[in-house]
C-alpha positions, 0 to 999 in steps of 0.5 A, a space after each residue: 347458559 343464556 336464557 334467550 337465543 337468536 333464532 335462525 332465519 326460516 329462509 335465506 337472505 335473498 328470499 324476500 327480494 325485491 321487497 327487502 334486499 339481502 343486505 338489510 335481512 343480514 344486518 337486521 337479523 345478524 346484528 340488530 336482532 342479535 343485539 336485542 337478544 344480548 341485551 335481554 341476557 345481559 340485563 337478566 344477569 345485572 338483575 341477578 347481581 342486584 338481587 344478590 347484593 340488595 343494590 336496587 338503585 338501578 332497578 327502574 333502568 334495568 326493568 326498562 332495559 329488560 322490557 325493551 330488549 326482550 320485547 324486541 327479541 319477541 317481535 323480531 322472532 314473530 317478524 321473520 316468520 310473518 314473511 315469505 317470498 310466496 306470500 302477499 295478497 289477501 287471506 282467503 278460505 280457499 287457502 285454508 285461512 278462512 277463520 283468520 279472514 272472517 275474524 278480520 272482517 268481523 273486527 275491522 269491517 273488511 280486509 281493505 279497512 284492516 289493511 288501511 289501518 295497519 298501514 297507517 299505524 305502522 307508517 305513522 309511528 313517531 320515531 321508531 316502532 311497529 304496527 301490530 295486528 293482535 288478538 285481544 282476549 277480553 273482547 275475543 277480537 283482533 285489534 291494531 296496535 301502534 307500538 312505540 319502540 318495542 313495548 309501549 302502547 300495548 294492551 295487556 294480554 293482547 297476543 301479536 299475530 302480525 307485525 310490521 317493523 317500522 324501525 329505520 333499520 328495517 328499510 333505510 338501506 333500500 327505501 331511504 326515508 320513504 317509510 310508507 313505501 316500505 310498509 306498502 311493499 310489506 303486504 306483498 310478503 305477508 305469510 298468511 299461513 303463519 298469521 293464521 296459525 298464530 291467531 288460532 293459537 292465541 284463541 286457544 290460550 285466551 283463557 289464560 288471562 284471568 280478569 277476576 277469580 
């Protein structure tokens, strides 16, 4: 039985129009995300075989493949729920996400400052990657991470709560080479209720990172 499985989308393919068209959602979820799930499971099998045979010649490549595919699976699983056709705007206390709104202001000075930083981080990734808002448990604050591919440049222990996919397969069929336009449009579908739940859960689990006994 596979360790990882492709999660179902929380909406239909057309739910995020006009920001993301149905063809992109279908290909992105059913093909690209599915490939990361398969890659993670295949790599686990290859690692099991290497352990059984004591054949460690390919260990570096296998570990890198596992990090790549597993992180791709995790980030995409967050990505789908981070979006909704009824989303967008700014997180507000009136909408029940006041704790998140306060944390953004404390960590970045203002929502506008946070929005600008995450937009730039996502839009200026070199090659393929992500812009990520993460809870950093050592400081207890939110930080923006610029993730290359799926797993590079991530602060250890940080928990992603909002992710912007900046890989070309996330937007090229609709936005062509205008990555900045896609990232700007993404703000209209952010599901702040989902982000707030992830932020609250990350804070509750902050003590799992043990820096010293």
